[in-house]
N, C-alpha and C positions, 0 to 999 in steps of 0.2 A: 810669811809676807803679808798677814794681816796686819801686824805692828808696821810695818815698812810703809804701807798706804796711808794710816794716819800720821806717819811722822813726816813723809815726803814733803806734802803742801807746808807744814810748820818751817822745815828745813830750809824749802825754796823763799819762803816767804822772809825769812832773817836774813837770805844772800841778797833777797831785792832789795829790800831797806838797806843792808850795807853797800851794796854798789850804788844803788842812787844817794844815797850821802854823801859818798866818796866821789862820784863823777858829775853829780849836776854842780857844784861849787867851780869845778874846774869848766864844763861848760860855758856856764857864766863867766868865768874870768878870759877865756880863750875858745871863740866860738867856735873857729875854725878847727879844733883840735880834733881829729877825726879817732883818737884812741879814747877820749874824753867821751865822744858822742857814742859810740861803740859800747863803751863801758853802760852808757847811761840805755842805750839800746837794750843792753842785756837786761839791765835793772827790770825797764819795761815789759820786757817779753817774760822776766819772772813773774813779776806783779799779775800779767793778763793771765797765766797758766794756774794761778794760787786763786784768782777772782772766779775762773771757770771751777772752782772745788770746792767754795764754799758758799754759803748763804749771808744776805744782808742784814745787817743789823741798823745801829741805830744811826751811825755816821750817814748812812745811805741814804735813809728816811729824812732824817733832818736837811741834807744837802739838796735833796729832790722837794722837799717841803719849802724852803727859802728860797732856794732857786726858782721855784716855779710861783710861788706867790711875791715874789718881788722883783722877778726878770733878770736875776744875778747870773754872771759870767759863771759857766760849769767848773773849770778847772779851779780857779779863784775862791770860790765857795767851799769847797772840798778842801782846798789849800788851810782856809782860814779856820774850817768845822773841828780838823783832824786833830791838831792838840786837844781841844778840848774834850773831845768824842773820847779820846785815848785816856785822858785823866778823868773821865766820868768813868769808865768802863774799867779803871785800874782795879779798884777794890774785888772786884769780881772776876777779872782774868788775870790776877798777877802772874801765871807762868807764861802765858802767850805775849803778853806785855812788856815781862821780864826779858823774853828773847827779842822783841824789837828793840830795847832798850841797851842791849848787850850789842847789836849789830850797829847801831847808832853810835857806841861808844861812850855812852853816858849812863848815870845812874837812875834816871826817870824819862822817860819816852814822850812825855809829854811837852816836858819842857826842852828834852832832845829837840823834836820835832818843832817847836815854836823858835828854838834859834836857827835850826837850819832857816826855817822859812826866812826869817831877817837875814841870813847871810845870803840866800838867793835874792832877796829884793821883793821876795813875794807881800803881796798884801796878809797884815796880820788882822784885821778888822773888817767885819760885817759892815760897819758905816762905811769904810773906806772905799768896799765896792757898790755900794747904794741902796743897803736895806735899811728902811726906816725906823727910828727907835720905837716909834710907835706900833710897830710890826711884831715887836717881840712875843708878846702876850698871845696874838693870833697865831703864829708859829708855833709857838707851843701847845698850844691847845689842839690845832690840826694834828702835828705831831704824835701826841699822845692818843690821837681819838682810835686810829686802827694800829697802833706799833708793831714794828716788824719785832722777830723774836732777838734780844737782846740777852749778853751773859747777867747784867744787871736791871732790874726791875724799873723801869719808865715811869717817874712821876711826874706830872706837868709840871709842880713848884720847879724841881730839880732842873728839867730841861729848861724851864724860863731863865734859872740862872745862869746855866749851862751857855745860852742862847746872848744873856745882857753882858757877860764875860768875853763872850767871842763879838760882838757887836761894839764892845768899847775897846776891844783889841788889848784886853787887862791877860796876863799871865793864866794858863788854864791850871784849875786845881778839880778836885775830886767831888766838891760839893756836896 
């Protein structure tokens, strides 16, 4: 039973990613499609269950840091930063991020999420949602001051580079 408890959140996360990646474009294309909305709700429920079983890492820290510093919209901040934080953590969490890529049906999870954001019409840059370019250094310093646990070490220079790419809307990269 111990092994099952460890695998279950990973399997649920993979199912959540696959379900949302397939249902959200349908919800955008056909907002009144109850089947697509039901699938999206199922994916969201799976995400919520997973969220209750894990700790927070770099993505959460960066979203709350830039969101609070610059009064950015919560969901859009997460949408912009997720591909970049996934790319940052890929070298240190290959198995988990490989599962995410498989769920998205792509070779690279960060690129897959970045492209999914485009298909959904979501913002893909921090500049687009109101973050000033001159805030990058301040956000990187604050985010690295008291970092959360993260699979890859958190270094201010690398976080600054990540934020610069996210600010400009560049494709994510491991950095």
